[in-house]
Backbone of each chain as nested JSON, in Angstrom:
{
  "chains": [
    {"id": "A", "residues": [
      {"number": 1, "name": "UNK", "atoms": {"N": [115.278, 72.981, 81.073], "CA": [116.565, 73.042, 81.793], "C": [117.687, 73.462, 80.852]}},
      {"number": 2, "name": "UNK", "atoms": {"N": [117.567, 73.052, 79.582], "CA": [118.587, 73.381, 78.589], "C": [118.66, 74.898, 78.385]}},
      {"number": 3, "name": "UNK", "atoms": {"N": [117.502, 75.565, 78.44], "CA": [117.458, 77.02, 78.27], "C": [118.232, 77.696, 79.407]}},
      {"number": 4, "name": "UNK", "atoms": {"N": [118.068, 77.149, 80.608], "CA": [118.768, 77.706, 81.777], "C": [120.276, 77.484, 81.651]}},
      {"number": 5, "name": "UNK", "atoms": {"N": [120.65, 76.293, 81.225], "CA": [122.079, 75.99, 81.061], "C": [122.698, 76.868, 79.976]}},
      {"number": 6, "name": "UNK", "atoms": {"N": [121.94, 77.146, 78.925], "CA": [122.509, 77.969, 77.843], "C": [122.723, 79.411, 78.303]}},
      {"number": 7, "name": "UNK", "atoms": {"N": [121.923, 79.877, 79.282], "CA": [122.113, 81.231, 79.807], "C": [123.265, 81.297, 80.813]}},
      {"number": 8, "name": "UNK", "atoms": {"N": [123.543, 80.154, 81.451], "CA": [124.499, 80.176, 82.564], "C": [125.784, 79.397, 82.283]}},
      {"number": 9, "name": "UNK", "atoms": {"N": [125.98, 78.92, 81.023], "CA": [127.144, 78.036, 80.807], "C": [128.487, 78.721, 81.068]}},
      {"number": 10, "name": "UNK", "atoms": {"N": [128.654, 80.032, 80.788], "CA": [129.982, 80.616, 81.113], "C": [130.276, 80.573, 82.614]}},
      {"number": 11, "name": "UNK", "atoms": {"N": [129.232, 80.813, 83.438], "CA": [129.416, 80.755, 84.892], "C": [129.788, 79.331, 85.311]}},
      {"number": 12, "name": "UNK", "atoms": {"N": [129.124, 78.344, 84.686], "CA": [129.403, 76.937, 85.009], "C": [130.85, 76.595, 84.64]}},
      {"number": 13, "name": "UNK", "atoms": {"N": [131.301, 77.08, 83.478], "CA": [132.682, 76.804, 83.053], "C": [133.678, 77.442, 84.016]}},
      {"number": 14, "name": "UNK", "atoms": {"N": [133.403, 78.685, 84.423], "CA": [134.325, 79.387, 85.337], "C": [134.404, 78.671, 86.677]}},
      {"number": 15, "name": "UNK", "atoms": {"N": [133.247, 78.272, 87.215], "CA": [133.265, 77.637, 88.544], "C": [133.876, 76.237, 88.475]}},
      {"number": 16, "name": "UNK", "atoms": {"N": [133.742, 75.581, 87.31], "CA": [134.407, 74.284, 87.134], "C": [135.928, 74.463, 87.219]}},
      {"number": 17, "name": "UNK", "atoms": {"N": [136.424, 75.503, 86.558], "CA": [137.87, 75.774, 86.581], "C": [138.32, 76.156, 87.998]}},
      {"number": 18, "name": "UNK", "atoms": {"N": [137.477, 76.922, 88.708], "CA": [137.808, 77.269, 90.107], "C": [137.906, 75.986, 90.938]}},
      {"number": 19, "name": "UNK", "atoms": {"N": [136.979, 75.059, 90.724], "CA": [137.007, 73.779, 91.447], "C": [138.27, 73.0, 91.127]}},
      {"number": 20, "name": "UNK", "atoms": {"N": [138.643, 73.015, 89.855], "CA": [139.854, 72.308, 89.414], "C": [141.098, 72.906, 90.08]}},
      {"number": 21, "name": "UNK", "atoms": {"N": [141.152, 74.243, 90.098], "CA": [142.303, 74.931, 90.698], "C": [142.356, 74.672, 92.2]}},
      {"number": 22, "name": "UNK", "atoms": {"N": [141.193, 74.703, 92.855], "CA": [141.154, 74.42, 94.298], "C": [141.61, 72.99, 94.571]}},
      {"number": 23, "name": "UNK", "atoms": {"N": [141.128, 72.07, 93.75], "CA": [141.52, 70.668, 93.901], "C": [143.007, 70.476, 93.704]}},
      {"number": 24, "name": "UNK", "atoms": {"N": [143.583, 71.251, 92.79], "CA": [145.035, 71.147, 92.559], "C": [145.797, 71.571, 93.812]}},
      {"number": 25, "name": "UNK", "atoms": {"N": [145.31, 72.646, 94.445], "CA": [145.951, 73.113, 95.683], "C": [145.788, 72.092, 96.81]}},
      {"number": 26, "name": "UNK", "atoms": {"N": [144.617, 71.441, 96.854], "CA": [144.318, 70.543, 97.97], "C": [144.965, 69.169, 97.822]}},
      {"number": 27, "name": "UNK", "atoms": {"N": [144.908, 68.621, 96.611], "CA": [145.215, 67.188, 96.474], "C": [146.543, 66.869, 95.811]}},
      {"number": 28, "name": "UNK", "atoms": {"N": [147.054, 67.786, 94.983], "CA": [148.254, 67.412, 94.227], "C": [149.479, 67.487, 95.125]}},
      {"number": 29, "name": "UNK", "atoms": {"N": [150.343, 66.489, 95.036], "CA": [151.575, 66.546, 95.836], "C": [152.44, 67.716, 95.387]}},
      {"number": 30, "name": "UNK", "atoms": {"N": [153.025, 68.407, 96.364], "CA": [153.829, 69.578, 96.017], "C": [155.15, 69.133, 95.391]}},
      {"number": 31, "name": "UNK", "atoms": {"N": [155.777, 70.056, 94.603], "CA": [157.044, 69.744, 93.953], "C": [158.14, 69.486, 94.99]}},
      {"number": 32, "name": "UNK", "atoms": {"N": [158.032, 70.244, 96.107], "CA": [159.041, 70.11, 97.163], "C": [159.077, 68.668, 97.673]}},
      {"number": 33, "name": "UNK", "atoms": {"N": [157.834, 68.119, 97.912], "CA": [157.748, 66.754, 98.416], "C": [158.29, 65.765, 97.382]}},
      {"number": 34, "name": "UNK", "atoms": {"N": [158.006, 66.072, 96.104], "CA": [158.448, 65.183, 95.036], "C": [159.968, 65.067, 95.024]}},
      {"number": 35, "name": "UNK", "atoms": {"N": [160.638, 66.189, 95.265], "CA": [162.109, 66.193, 95.266], "C": [162.641, 65.392, 96.435]}},
      {"number": 36, "name": "UNK", "atoms": {"N": [161.959, 65.58, 97.599], "CA": [162.383, 64.835, 98.788], "C": [162.184, 63.33, 98.577]}}
    ]},
    {"id": "B", "residues": [
      {"number": 1, "name": "UNK", "atoms": {"N": [149.821, 76.759, 101.181], "CA": [148.517, 77.272, 101.667], "C": [147.781, 76.165, 102.427]}},
      {"number": 2, "name": "UNK", "atoms": {"N": [147.166, 76.541, 103.528], "CA": [146.457, 75.54, 104.323], "C": [145.215, 75.061, 103.575]}},
      {"number": 3, "name": "UNK", "atoms": {"N": [144.872, 73.755, 103.695], "CA": [143.752, 73.195, 102.933], "C": [142.418, 73.902, 103.188]}},
      {"number": 4, "name": "UNK", "atoms": {"N": [142.14, 74.224, 104.454], "CA": [140.874, 74.902, 104.762], "C": [140.78, 76.267, 104.087]}},
      {"number": 5, "name": "UNK", "atoms": {"N": [141.924, 76.946, 104.046], "CA": [141.985, 78.272, 103.42], "C": [141.717, 78.159, 101.922]}},
      {"number": 6, "name": "UNK", "atoms": {"N": [142.352, 77.175, 101.277], "CA": [142.168, 76.977, 99.83], "C": [140.704, 76.662, 99.528]}},
      {"number": 7, "name": "UNK", "atoms": {"N": [140.094, 75.796, 100.344], "CA": [138.69, 75.422, 100.126], "C": [137.765, 76.627, 100.324]}},
      {"number": 8, "name": "UNK", "atoms": {"N": [138.03, 77.409, 101.385], "CA": [137.197, 78.595, 101.651], "C": [137.315, 79.605, 100.508]}},
      {"number": 9, "name": "UNK", "atoms": {"N": [138.549, 79.788, 100.012], "CA": [138.736, 80.736, 98.9], "C": [138.036, 80.241, 97.634]}},
      {"number": 10, "name": "UNK", "atoms": {"N": [138.109, 78.944, 97.375], "CA": [137.437, 78.364, 96.205], "C": [135.938, 78.535, 96.284]}},
      {"number": 11, "name": "UNK", "atoms": {"N": [135.376, 78.262, 97.465], "CA": [133.92, 78.403, 97.64], "C": [133.488, 79.861, 97.516]}},
      {"number": 12, "name": "UNK", "atoms": {"N": [134.294, 80.771, 98.081], "CA": [133.962, 82.2, 97.993], "C": [134.001, 82.671, 96.538]}},
      {"number": 13, "name": "UNK", "atoms": {"N": [135.018, 82.226, 95.784], "CA": [135.118, 82.607, 94.367], "C": [133.939, 82.038, 93.577]}},
      {"number": 14, "name": "UNK", "atoms": {"N": [133.508, 80.829, 93.932], "CA": [132.363, 80.204, 93.253], "C": [131.089, 81.009, 93.504]}},
      {"number": 15, "name": "UNK", "atoms": {"N": [130.855, 81.35, 94.779], "CA": [129.643, 82.126, 95.117], "C": [129.691, 83.497, 94.437]}},
      {"number": 16, "name": "UNK", "atoms": {"N": [130.865, 84.125, 94.428], "CA": [130.991, 85.446, 93.797], "C": [130.717, 85.35, 92.296]}},
      {"number": 17, "name": "UNK", "atoms": {"N": [131.225, 84.295, 91.647], "CA": [130.979, 84.119, 90.205], "C": [129.489, 83.973, 89.931]}},
      {"number": 18, "name": "UNK", "atoms": {"N": [128.807, 83.187, 90.776], "CA": [127.364, 82.959, 90.577], "C": [126.597, 84.277, 90.705]}},
      {"number": 19, "name": "UNK", "atoms": {"N": [126.877, 85.045, 91.752], "CA": [126.142, 86.303, 91.967], "C": [126.463, 87.321, 90.87]}},
      {"number": 20, "name": "UNK", "atoms": {"N": [127.726, 87.396, 90.485], "CA": [128.113, 88.383, 89.46], "C": [127.503, 88.037, 88.109]}},
      {"number": 21, "name": "UNK", "atoms": {"N": [127.514, 86.748, 87.757], "CA": [126.952, 86.362, 86.458], "C": [125.428, 86.518, 86.452]}},
      {"number": 22, "name": "UNK", "atoms": {"N": [124.815, 86.212, 87.59], "CA": [123.354, 86.28, 87.697], "C": [122.847, 87.722, 87.632]}},
      {"number": 23, "name": "UNK", "atoms": {"N": [123.471, 88.594, 88.413], "CA": [122.982, 89.971, 88.511], "C": [123.641, 90.923, 87.532]}},
      {"number": 24, "name": "UNK", "atoms": {"N": [124.825, 91.472, 87.889], "CA": [125.49, 92.457, 87.002], "C": [125.802, 91.888, 85.613]}},
      {"number": 25, "name": "UNK", "atoms": {"N": [126.06, 90.572, 85.523], "CA": [126.314, 89.944, 84.224], "C": [125.082, 89.898, 83.338]}},
      {"number": 26, "name": "UNK", "atoms": {"N": [123.904, 90.02, 83.948], "CA": [122.657, 90.127, 83.182], "C": [122.062, 88.802, 82.728]}},
      {"number": 27, "name": "UNK", "atoms": {"N": [122.573, 87.672, 83.226], "CA": [122.056, 86.37, 82.771], "C": [120.583, 86.195, 83.15]}},
      {"number": 28, "name": "UNK", "atoms": {"N": [120.237, 86.577, 84.372], "CA": [118.851, 86.402, 84.821], "C": [117.905, 87.268, 83.988]}},
      {"number": 29, "name": "UNK", "atoms": {"N": [118.315, 88.503, 83.748], "CA": [117.443, 89.424, 83.0], "C": [117.275, 88.948, 81.551]}},
      {"number": 30, "name": "UNK", "atoms": {"N": [118.36, 88.458, 80.962], "CA": [118.273, 87.924, 79.589], "C": [117.347, 86.713, 79.553]}},
      {"number": 31, "name": "UNK", "atoms": {"N": [117.474, 85.846, 80.567], "CA": [116.65, 84.635, 80.595], "C": [115.16, 84.979, 80.718]}},
      {"number": 32, "name": "UNK", "atoms": {"N": [114.806, 85.88, 81.628], "CA": [113.371, 86.192, 81.791], "C": [112.831, 86.992, 80.603]}},
      {"number": 33, "name": "UNK", "atoms": {"N": [113.671, 87.832, 80.005], "CA": [113.212, 88.588, 78.827], "C": [112.914, 87.626, 77.674]}},
      {"number": 34, "name": "UNK", "atoms": {"N": [113.782, 86.638, 77.495], "CA": [113.579, 85.63, 76.453], "C": [112.314, 84.819, 76.741]}},
      {"number": 35, "name": "UNK", "atoms": {"N": [112.143, 84.429, 78.005], "CA": [110.963, 83.633, 78.372], "C": [109.691, 84.457, 78.24]}},
      {"number": 36, "name": "UNK", "atoms": {"N": [109.748, 85.741, 78.595], "CA": [108.565, 86.617, 78.424], "C": [108.124, 86.633, 76.962]}},
      {"number": 37, "name": "UNK", "atoms": {"N": [109.097, 86.705, 76.055], "CA": [108.766, 86.699, 74.612], "C": [108.138, 85.368, 74.207]}},
      {"number": 38, "name": "UNK", "atoms": {"N": [108.657, 84.259, 74.744], "CA": [108.093, 82.935, 74.429], "C": [106.635, 82.851, 74.88]}},
      {"number": 39, "name": "UNK", "atoms": {"N": [106.375, 83.359, 76.082], "CA": [105.01, 83.303, 76.632], "C": [104.075, 84.159, 75.78]}},
      {"number": 40, "name": "UNK", "atoms": {"N": [104.543, 85.366, 75.428], "CA": [103.694, 86.261, 74.614], "C": [103.381, 85.62, 73.26]}},
      {"number": 41, "name": "UNK", "atoms": {"N": [104.4, 84.969, 72.669], "CA": [104.203, 84.295, 71.377], "C": [103.166, 83.176, 71.505]}},
      {"number": 42, "name": "UNK", "atoms": {"N": [103.25, 82.427, 72.614], "CA": [102.297, 81.326, 72.821], "C": [100.881, 81.869, 72.973]}},
      {"number": 43, "name": "UNK", "atoms": {"N": [100.742, 82.943, 73.767], "CA": [99.399, 83.52, 73.976], "C": [98.844, 84.085, 72.657]}},
      {"number": 44, "name": "UNK", "atoms": {"N": [99.704, 84.697, 71.867], "CA": [99.253, 85.214, 70.562], "C": [98.84, 84.078, 69.639]}},
      {"number": 45, "name": "UNK", "atoms": {"N": [99.578, 82.975, 69.712], "CA": [99.25, 81.814, 68.87], "C": [97.854, 81.299, 69.202]}},
      {"number": 46, "name": "UNK", "atoms": {"N": [97.505, 81.305, 70.491], "CA": [96.169, 80.851, 70.911], "C": [95.133, 81.99, 70.87]}},
      {"number": 47, "name": "UNK", "atoms": {"N": [95.526, 83.11, 70.309], "CA": [94.66, 84.287, 70.146], "C": [94.063, 84.724, 71.479]}},
      {"number": 48, "name": "UNK", "atoms": {"N": [94.897, 84.775, 72.494], "CA": [94.455, 85.216, 73.819], "C": [95.172, 86.524, 74.158]}},
      {"number": 49, "name": "UNK", "atoms": {"N": [94.852, 87.542, 73.371], "CA": [95.534, 88.825, 73.54], "C": [95.195, 89.495, 74.876]}},
      {"number": 50, "name": "UNK", "atoms": {"N": [94.047, 89.143, 75.458], "CA": [93.659, 89.802, 76.721], "C": [94.342, 89.194, 77.942]}},
      {"number": 51, "name": "UNK", "atoms": {"N": [94.904, 88.018, 77.743], "CA": [95.601, 87.37, 78.866], "C": [97.056, 87.826, 78.87]}},
      {"number": 52, "name": "UNK", "atoms": {"N": [97.561, 88.147, 80.049], "CA": [98.977, 88.527, 80.219], "C": [99.721, 87.376, 80.886]}},
      {"number": 53, "name": "UNK", "atoms": {"N": [100.893, 87.101, 80.402], "CA": [101.745, 86.097, 81.048], "C": [103.123, 86.694, 81.227]}},
      {"number": 54, "name": "UNK", "atoms": {"N": [103.547, 86.859, 82.479], "CA": [104.848, 87.477, 82.759], "C": [105.656, 86.55, 83.642]}},
      {"number": 55, "name": "UNK", "atoms": {"N": [106.955, 86.542, 83.414], "CA": [107.83, 85.789, 84.309], "C": [107.861, 86.485, 85.666]}},
      {"number": 56, "name": "UNK", "atoms": {"N": [107.948, 85.68, 86.728], "CA": [107.989, 86.268, 88.069], "C": [109.268, 87.064, 88.26]}},
      {"number": 57, "name": "UNK", "atoms": {"N": [109.13, 88.242, 88.844], "CA": [110.275, 89.071, 89.233], "C": [110.142, 89.374, 90.721]}},
      {"number": 58, "name": "UNK", "atoms": {"N": [111.23, 89.811, 91.307], "CA": [111.265, 90.161, 92.744], "C": [110.754, 89.022, 93.62]}},
      {"number": 59, "name": "UNK", "atoms": {"N": [111.414, 87.951, 93.799], "CA": [112.66, 87.615, 93.107], "C": [112.389, 86.919, 91.772]}},
      {"number": 60, "name": "UNK", "atoms": {"N": [113.356, 87.004, 90.889], "CA": [113.228, 86.331, 89.596], "C": [113.194, 84.824, 89.82]}},
      {"number": 61, "name": "UNK", "atoms": {"N": [112.204, 84.173, 89.159], "CA": [112.111, 82.708, 89.236], "C": [111.616, 82.194, 87.898]}},
      {"number": 62, "name": "UNK", "atoms": {"N": [111.81, 80.894, 87.661], "CA": [111.362, 80.296, 86.397], "C": [109.863, 79.991, 86.47]}},
      {"number": 63, "name": "UNK", "atoms": {"N": [109.079, 81.012, 86.74], "CA": [107.648, 80.835, 86.967], "C": [106.869, 81.873, 86.163]}},
      {"number": 64, "name": "UNK", "atoms": {"N": [105.865, 81.396, 85.399], "CA": [104.989, 82.322, 84.667], "C": [103.793, 82.638, 85.567]}},
      {"number": 65, "name": "UNK", "atoms": {"N": [103.445, 83.927, 85.641], "CA": [102.235, 84.325, 86.371], "C": [101.261, 84.906, 85.338]}},
      {"number": 66, "name": "UNK", "atoms": {"N": [100.122, 84.26, 85.174], "CA": [99.113, 84.732, 84.231], "C": [98.14, 85.67, 84.912]}},
      {"number": 67, "name": "UNK", "atoms": {"N": [97.56, 86.548, 84.113], "CA": [96.441, 87.376, 84.604], "C": [95.554, 87.693, 83.407]}},
      {"number": 68, "name": "UNK", "atoms": {"N": [94.311, 88.006, 83.685], "CA": [93.382, 88.349, 82.611], "C": [92.214, 87.388, 82.543]}},
      {"number": 69, "name": "UNK", "atoms": {"N": [91.249, 87.691, 81.648], "CA": [90.033, 86.872, 81.576], "C": [90.266, 85.545, 80.844]}},
      {"number": 70, "name": "UNK", "atoms": {"N": [89.844, 84.452, 81.49], "CA": [89.934, 83.121, 80.865], "C": [89.006, 82.189, 81.627]}},
      {"number": 71, "name": "UNK", "atoms": {"N": [88.388, 81.229, 80.905], "CA": [87.515, 80.273, 81.614], "C": [88.373, 79.157, 82.223]}},
      {"number": 72, "name": "UNK", "atoms": {"N": [87.704, 78.261, 82.909], "CA": [88.43, 77.219, 83.649], "C": [89.288, 76.355, 82.725]}},
      {"number": 73, "name": "UNK", "atoms": {"N": [88.716, 75.974, 81.565], "CA": [89.45, 75.14, 80.614], "C": [90.709, 75.861, 80.115]}},
      {"number": 74, "name": "UNK", "atoms": {"N": [90.536, 77.138, 79.747], "CA": [91.681, 77.915, 79.239], "C": [92.755, 78.063, 80.316]}},
      {"number": 75, "name": "UNK", "atoms": {"N": [92.311, 78.278, 81.537], "CA": [93.278, 78.45, 82.626], "C": [94.113, 77.179, 82.81]}},
      {"number": 76, "name": "UNK", "atoms": {"N": [93.43, 76.035, 82.788], "CA": [94.142, 74.766, 82.969], "C": [95.115, 74.519, 81.814]}},
      {"number": 77, "name": "UNK", "atoms": {"N": [94.629, 74.768, 80.587], "CA": [95.471, 74.481, 79.423], "C": [96.655, 75.439, 79.332]}},
      {"number": 78, "name": "UNK", "atoms": {"N": [96.452, 76.697, 79.713], "CA": [97.568, 77.65, 79.662], "C": [98.66, 77.269, 80.662]}},
      {"number": 79, "name": "UNK", "atoms": {"N": [98.243, 76.736, 81.803], "CA": [99.239, 76.256, 82.772], "C": [100.028, 75.112, 82.151]}},
      {"number": 80, "name": "UNK", "atoms": {"N": [99.316, 74.181, 81.502], "CA": [99.97, 73.012, 80.897], "C": [100.931, 73.447, 79.787]}},
      {"number": 81, "name": "UNK", "atoms": {"N": [100.461, 74.312, 78.895], "CA": [101.32, 74.754, 77.79], "C": [102.484, 75.605, 78.297]}},
      {"number": 82, "name": "UNK", "atoms": {"N": [102.208, 76.454, 79.269], "CA": [103.262, 77.315, 79.811], "C": [104.389, 76.495, 80.416]}},
      {"number": 83, "name": "UNK", "atoms": {"N": [104.022, 75.426, 81.136], "CA": [105.046, 74.599, 81.789], "C": [105.84, 73.771, 80.788]}},
      {"number": 84, "name": "UNK", "atoms": {"N": [105.333, 73.678, 79.548], "CA": [106.084, 72.927, 78.528], "C": [107.07, 73.826, 77.762]}},
      {"number": 85, "name": "UNK", "atoms": {"N": [107.044, 75.14, 78.029], "CA": [108.0, 76.032, 77.364], "C": [109.409, 75.777, 77.916]}},
      {"number": 86, "name": "UNK", "atoms": {"N": [110.442, 75.989, 77.09], "CA": [111.817, 75.708, 77.551], "C": [112.218, 76.554, 78.76]}},
      {"number": 87, "name": "UNK", "atoms": {"N": [112.737, 75.893, 79.78], "CA": [113.261, 76.596, 80.946], "C": [112.236, 76.974, 82.001]}},
      {"number": 88, "name": "UNK", "atoms": {"N": [110.962, 76.719, 81.729], "CA": [109.919, 77.119, 82.686], "C": [109.689, 76.004, 83.705]}},
      {"number": 89, "name": "UNK", "atoms": {"N": [109.695, 76.369, 84.986], "CA": [109.484, 75.38, 86.039], "C": [108.033, 75.263, 86.439]}},
      {"number": 90, "name": "UNK", "atoms": {"N": [107.312, 76.37, 86.389], "CA": [105.92, 76.361, 86.842], "C": [105.155, 77.502, 86.184]}},
      {"number": 91, "name": "UNK", "atoms": {"N": [103.874, 77.267, 85.923], "CA": [102.999, 78.345, 85.443], "C": [101.766, 78.365, 86.346]}},
      {"number": 92, "name": "UNK", "atoms": {"N": [101.309, 79.546, 86.731], "CA": [100.151, 79.636, 87.636], "C": [99.461, 80.975, 87.475]}},
      {"number": 93, "name": "UNK", "atoms": {"N": [98.33, 81.104, 88.144], "CA": [97.519, 82.319, 87.993], "C": [97.642, 83.252, 89.187]}},
      {"number": 94, "name": "UNK", "atoms": {"N": [98.391, 82.873, 90.172], "CA": [98.641, 83.779, 91.302], "C": [100.031, 83.519, 91.848]}},
      {"number": 95, "name": "UNK", "atoms": {"N": [100.559, 84.492, 92.542], "CA": [101.916, 84.323, 93.097], "C": [101.889, 83.295, 94.223]}},
      {"number": 96, "name": "UNK", "atoms": {"N": [102.92, 82.48, 94.346], "CA": [102.961, 81.533, 95.47], "C": [103.176, 82.288, 96.779]}},
      {"number": 97, "name": "UNK", "atoms": {"N": [102.675, 81.695, 97.852], "CA": [102.812, 82.38, 99.152], "C": [104.227, 82.265, 99.691]}},
      {"number": 98, "name": "UNK", "atoms": {"N": [104.859, 81.14, 99.404], "CA": [106.187, 80.904, 99.97], "C": [107.273, 81.059, 98.902]}},
      {"number": 99, "name": "UNK", "atoms": {"N": [108.407, 81.568, 99.307], "CA": [109.563, 81.676, 98.413], "C": [110.214, 80.317, 98.171]}},
      {"number": 100, "name": "UNK", "atoms": {"N": [109.922, 79.372, 99.082], "CA": [110.598, 78.074, 99.008], "C": [109.865, 77.079, 98.125]}},
      {"number": 101, "name": "UNK", "atoms": {"N": [108.797, 77.531, 97.425], "CA": [108.085, 76.634, 96.516], "C": [108.917, 76.418, 95.261]}},
      {"number": 102, "name": "UNK", "atoms": {"N": [108.793, 75.198, 94.651], "CA": [109.483, 74.929, 93.385], "C": [108.846, 75.75, 92.274]}},
      {"number": 103, "name": "UNK", "atoms": {"N": [109.603, 76.353, 91.363], "CA": [111.055, 76.469, 91.344], "C": [111.548, 77.556, 92.296]}},
      {"number": 104, "name": "UNK", "atoms": {"N": [112.712, 77.319, 92.867], "CA": [113.302, 78.294, 93.796], "C": [113.657, 79.573, 93.047]}},
      {"number": 105, "name": "UNK", "atoms": {"N": [113.873, 80.685, 93.748], "CA": [114.358, 81.888, 93.065], "C": [115.603, 81.564, 92.232]}},
      {"number": 106, "name": "UNK", "atoms": {"N": [115.707, 82.214, 91.073], "CA": [116.752, 81.868, 90.106], "C": [118.154, 82.032, 90.687]}},
      {"number": 107, "name": "UNK", "atoms": {"N": [118.323, 82.981, 91.609], "CA": [119.652, 83.169, 92.204], "C": [120.062, 81.911, 92.977]}},
      {"number": 108, "name": "UNK", "atoms": {"N": [119.098, 81.249, 93.616], "CA": [119.381, 80.004, 94.335], "C": [119.753, 78.889, 93.375]}},
      {"number": 109, "name": "UNK", "atoms": {"N": [119.04, 78.817, 92.26], "CA": [119.356, 77.778, 91.273], "C": [120.722, 78.027, 90.64]}},
      {"number": 110, "name": "UNK", "atoms": {"N": [121.042, 79.315, 90.413], "CA": [122.357, 79.655, 89.843], "C": [123.462, 79.242, 90.809]}},
      {"number": 111, "name": "UNK", "atoms": {"N": [123.247, 79.508, 92.102], "CA": [124.242, 79.13, 93.11], "C": [124.409, 77.609, 93.161]}},
      {"number": 112, "name": "UNK", "atoms": {"N": [123.288, 76.879, 93.047], "CA": [123.359, 75.404, 93.062], "C": [124.132, 74.896, 91.848]}},
      {"number": 113, "name": "UNK", "atoms": {"N": [123.896, 75.495, 90.672], "CA": [124.629, 75.077, 89.464], "C": [126.12, 75.353, 89.631]}},
      {"number": 114, "name": "UNK", "atoms": {"N": [126.448, 76.531, 90.198], "CA": [127.855, 76.895, 90.384], "C": [128.536, 75.93, 91.348]}},
      {"number": 115, "name": "UNK", "atoms": {"N": [127.854, 75.577, 92.444], "CA": [128.438, 74.641, 93.417], "C": [128.629, 73.259, 92.798]}},
      {"number": 116, "name": "UNK", "atoms": {"N": [127.663, 72.839, 91.973], "CA": [127.778, 71.53, 91.319], "C": [128.99, 71.517, 90.39]}},
      {"number": 117, "name": "UNK", "atoms": {"N": [129.192, 72.605, 89.632], "CA": [130.339, 72.678, 88.718], "C": [131.65, 72.718, 89.513]}},
      {"number": 118, "name": "UNK", "atoms": {"N": [131.656, 73.458, 90.637], "CA": [132.839, 73.532, 91.508], "C": [133.208, 72.133, 92.018]}},
      {"number": 119, "name": "UNK", "atoms": {"N": [132.187, 71.386, 92.483], "CA": [132.44, 70.034, 92.997], "C": [132.916, 69.098, 91.889]}},
      {"number": 120, "name": "UNK", "atoms": {"N": [132.378, 69.288, 90.676], "CA": [132.827, 68.46, 89.543], "C": [134.308, 68.73, 89.258]}},
      {"number": 121, "name": "UNK", "atoms": {"N": [134.714, 70.003, 89.284], "CA": [136.119, 70.352, 89.071], "C": [137.005, 69.794, 90.17]}},
      {"number": 122, "name": "UNK", "atoms": {"N": [136.522, 69.898, 91.414], "CA": [137.267, 69.377, 92.576], "C": [137.458, 67.864, 92.448]}},
      {"number": 123, "name": "UNK", "atoms": {"N": [136.387, 67.175, 92.033], "CA": [136.447, 65.714, 91.89], "C": [137.421, 65.318, 90.778]}},
      {"number": 124, "name": "UNK", "atoms": {"N": [137.378, 66.067, 89.676], "CA": [138.305, 65.765, 88.575], "C": [139.75, 65.96, 89.026]}},
      {"number": 125, "name": "UNK", "atoms": {"N": [140.004, 67.042, 89.776], "CA": [141.362, 67.299, 90.27], "C": [141.808, 66.166, 91.195]}},
      {"number": 126, "name": "UNK", "atoms": {"N": [140.892, 65.671, 92.029], "CA": [141.217, 64.555, 92.93], "C": [141.576, 63.309, 92.124]}},
      {"number": 127, "name": "UNK", "atoms": {"N": [140.742, 63.029, 91.094], "CA": [141.005, 61.87, 90.237], "C": [142.362, 61.98, 89.549]}},
      {"number": 128, "name": "UNK", "atoms": {"N": [142.674, 63.178, 89.045], "CA": [143.969, 63.382, 88.375], "C": [145.127, 63.213, 89.357]}},
      {"number": 129, "name": "UNK", "atoms": {"N": [144.908, 63.673, 90.609], "CA": [145.986, 63.55, 91.601], "C": [146.25, 62.081, 91.922]}},
      {"number": 130, "name": "UNK", "atoms": {"N": [145.187, 61.253, 91.932], "CA": [145.387, 59.811, 92.171], "C": [146.203, 59.205, 91.04]}},
      {"number": 131, "name": "UNK", "atoms": {"N": [145.898, 59.653, 89.816], "CA": [146.645, 59.166, 88.654], "C": [148.106, 59.53, 88.741]}},
      {"number": 132, "name": "UNK", "atoms": {"N": [148.387, 60.77, 89.185], "CA": [149.784, 61.219, 89.3], "C": [150.53, 60.423, 90.371]}},
      {"number": 133, "name": "UNK", "atoms": {"N": [149.814, 60.188, 91.504], "CA": [150.48, 59.431, 92.583], "C": [150.772, 58.001, 92.137]}},
      {"number": 134, "name": "UNK", "atoms": {"N": [149.787, 57.43, 91.403], "CA": [149.958, 56.06, 90.923], "C": [151.108, 55.958, 89.937]}},
      {"number": 135, "name": "UNK", "atoms": {"N": [151.274, 57.013, 89.112], "CA": [152.317, 57.005, 88.089], "C": [153.71, 57.139, 88.688]}},
      {"number": 136, "name": "UNK", "atoms": {"N": [153.8, 57.812, 89.867], "CA": [155.113, 58.073, 90.462], "C": [155.67, 56.86, 91.212]}}
    ]}
  ]
}
């Protein structure tokens, strides 16, 4: 499994960041709401 | 942006990353080429030059397919040794009939890894958002 992960780790890193960015859009309170 | 739209865009970007890295990025081809060399080295070590061991292609999977002359003992042991090589899911002497046999085609495994990483990022973002709300 380690051999597979070593071939695919850049893809895993990219999709992790995509997940993080999507989560930021979905879950983080917007600045507008914070001001209100 | 609407939540459903953000989620759909995230999932689409994840699937696109998996397919691009797997195919045009050359990850699958590099992986099977490396594994082919490992198998050839193992067969040479056991002085079985007449036996061929190739990684499955069309579709690419983490499966060695052997061919060539070998007795029952050699066939069993080559399967055992082949499956102990790094990254190999299965070794056998004939192609499986079904595509859904373990290990799945590598593109499916790549997509599963990408989705798992996407969900891990999503979960971390959720955890961080709870921390921010708690802090405010």
